[in-house]
C-alpha positions in Angstrom: 0.0 0.0 0.0 2.8 2.4 0.8 4.6 1.7 -2.5 1.3 2.3 -4.4 0.7 5.6 -2.7 4.3 6.6 -3.3 4.1 5.8 -7.0 0.8 7.6 -7.5 1.6 10.6 -5.3 -2.1 11.0 -4.5 -3.1 12.3 -1.1 0.4 12.3 0.2 -0.1 15.4 2.3 -0.6 13.2 5.3 2.8 11.6 4.7 4.5 14.9 5.4 2.3 15.6 8.5 2.4 12.3 10.3 5.7 10.3 10.0 4.8 6.9 11.4 7.8 5.1 9.9 7.7 6.6 6.4 11.2 8.1 6.8 12.6 4.6 7.4 10.4 3.2 4.6 11.8 5.6 2.1 15.4 5.0 3.2 14.9 1.3 2.9 13.4 1.6 -0.6 16.3 3.9 -1.7 18.9 1.4 -0.4 17.3 -1.7 -1.9 16.2 -0.2 -5.3 19.5 1.6 -6.0 21.6 -1.3 -4.8 19.9 -3.6 -7.3 20.4 -1.1 -10.1 24.0 -0.4 -9.0 24.8 -4.2 -9.1 23.8 -4.4 -12.7 25.4 -1.0 -13.5 28.8 -2.2 -12.3 28.6 -5.8 -13.4 29.6 -4.9 -17.0 33.2 -4.4 -15.8 33.3 -7.3 -13.3 31.2 -8.9 -10.6 33.3 -7.3 -7.9 32.7 -3.8 -9.5 29.0 -4.6 -9.4 29.2 -5.2 -5.6 31.1 -1.9 -5.1 28.6 0.1 -7.2 25.7 -1.6 -5.3 27.2 -0.2 -2.1 28.2 3.2 -3.4 25.1 4.1 -5.4 22.7 4.0 -2.4 25.2 6.0 -0.4 25.4 8.6 -3.1 21.6 9.0 -3.3 21.2 9.1 0.5 24.0 11.7 1.0 22.6 13.8 -1.8 19.1 13.6 -0.3 20.3 14.6 3.1 22.5 17.4 1.8 19.8 18.9 -0.4 17.2 18.6 2.4 19.3 20.9 4.6 19.4 23.6 1.9 15.8 22.9 0.7 14.3 23.4 4.2 16.1 26.8 4.6 14.8 27.9 1.2 11.3 26.7 2.0 11.4 28.9 5.1 12.5 31.8 3.0 9.6 31.3 0.6 7.3 31.3 3.6 6.0 27.8 3.3 5.1 25.6 6.2 7.6 22.9 5.4 9.8 22.0 8.3 13.2 20.3 7.9 11.7 16.9 8.6 9.0 17.5 6.0 11.5 18.7 3.4 13.7 15.7 4.1 10.7 13.3 3.8 9.6 15.0 0.5 13.1 14.6 -1.0 13.4 11.1 0.3 10.0 10.2 -1.2 11.2 11.5 -4.5 14.5 9.5 -4.3 12.6 6.4 -3.2 10.4 6.7 -6.3 13.6 7.1 -8.4 15.0 4.0 -6.8 11.8 2.0 -7.5 11.8 3.0 -11.1 15.5 2.2 -11.5 14.9 -1.2 -9.9 12.1 -1.8 -12.3 14.4 -1.0 -15.3 17.1 -3.4 -13.9 15.9 -6.5 -16.0 16.0 -4.4 -19.2 19.5 -3.0 -18.5 20.6 -6.5 -17.5 19.2 -7.9 -20.7 21.2 -5.2 -22.6 24.3 -5.9 -20.6 24.3 -9.6 -21.3 23.8 -9.1 -25.0 26.6 -6.5 -25.4 30.1 -7.6 -26.5 32.4 -8.4 -23.6 35.0 -5.9 -22.3 37.8 -7.9 -24.1 36.1 -7.6 -27.5 37.2 -5.3 -30.3 33.8 -3.7 -30.1 34.2 -2.8 -26.5 34.1 1.0 -27.2 30.8 0.8 -29.1 29.3 -1.4 -26.4 30.4 1.0 -23.7 28.7 3.9 -25.5 25.5 1.9 -25.9 25.5 0.9 -22.3 26.3 4.4 -21.1 23.6 5.9 -23.3 21.0 3.4 -22.1 21.8 4.2 -18.4 21.7 7.9 -19.0 18.2 7.6 -20.6 16.9 5.3 -17.8 18.3 7.6 -15.0 17.0 10.7 -16.8 13.5 9.2 -17.3 13.4 8.0 -13.7 14.5 11.4 -12.3 12.0 13.2 -14.4 9.1 11.0 -13.1 10.4 11.3 -9.5 10.5 15.1 -9.8 7.0 15.3 -11.3 5.7 13.4 -8.4 7.7 15.7 -6.0 6.0 18.6 -7.7 2.5 17.0 -7.2 3.4 16.5 -3.5 4.5 20.1 -3.1 1.4 21.3 -4.9 -0.7 19.4 -2.4 1.2 20.9 0.5 2.2 24.4 -0.6 -0.3 25.3 -3.3 0.5 27.9 -5.9 4.2 28.3 -5.0 5.0 24.7 -5.5 6.5 25.4 -9.0 8.8 28.0 -7.5 9.9 25.7 -4.7 10.7 22.9 -7.1 12.6 25.1 -9.5 14.8 26.4 -6.7 15.3 22.9 -5.2 16.3 21.6 -8.6 18.8 24.4 -9.1 20.3 23.6 -5.7 20.5 19.9 -6.7 22.6 20.7 -9.7 25.3 22.0 -7.5 25.4 19.0 -5.1 
């Protein structure tokens, strides 16, 4: 039920008001979803590289979420919204959790592509790398776009008319982190 609500971003205003374990839920989804995607992402080079990326990718997402939440909550206060730090953190974590869910859903597709590309020792290694890189950029960009659209819907439910302004400023800040 929580995953369905997260994916649809309908009536999530109560998520920001009452926590009841949603913070831990979002962190767990980020860790699991991004670790699965990271495992496939790094596996093209070697299985050990896949394990390293499965550890580093969730850490990267979580550290980025926590870093941007600090700045986002300050900016939300400047824009005279009612978002507290905890609510800003939960909103960003919900967005990242949705990103991780979508990335995990794309894992079989990227895995299929991975296992059908020429190996690293092949003379076509450079072309295979370009294809694999492009596919990952497209999947991550698509996932990020959907996650940010859902974040906008959440902010619109909570903040009303200034949700677009808040999201624009938050995205600009995210570019620097």
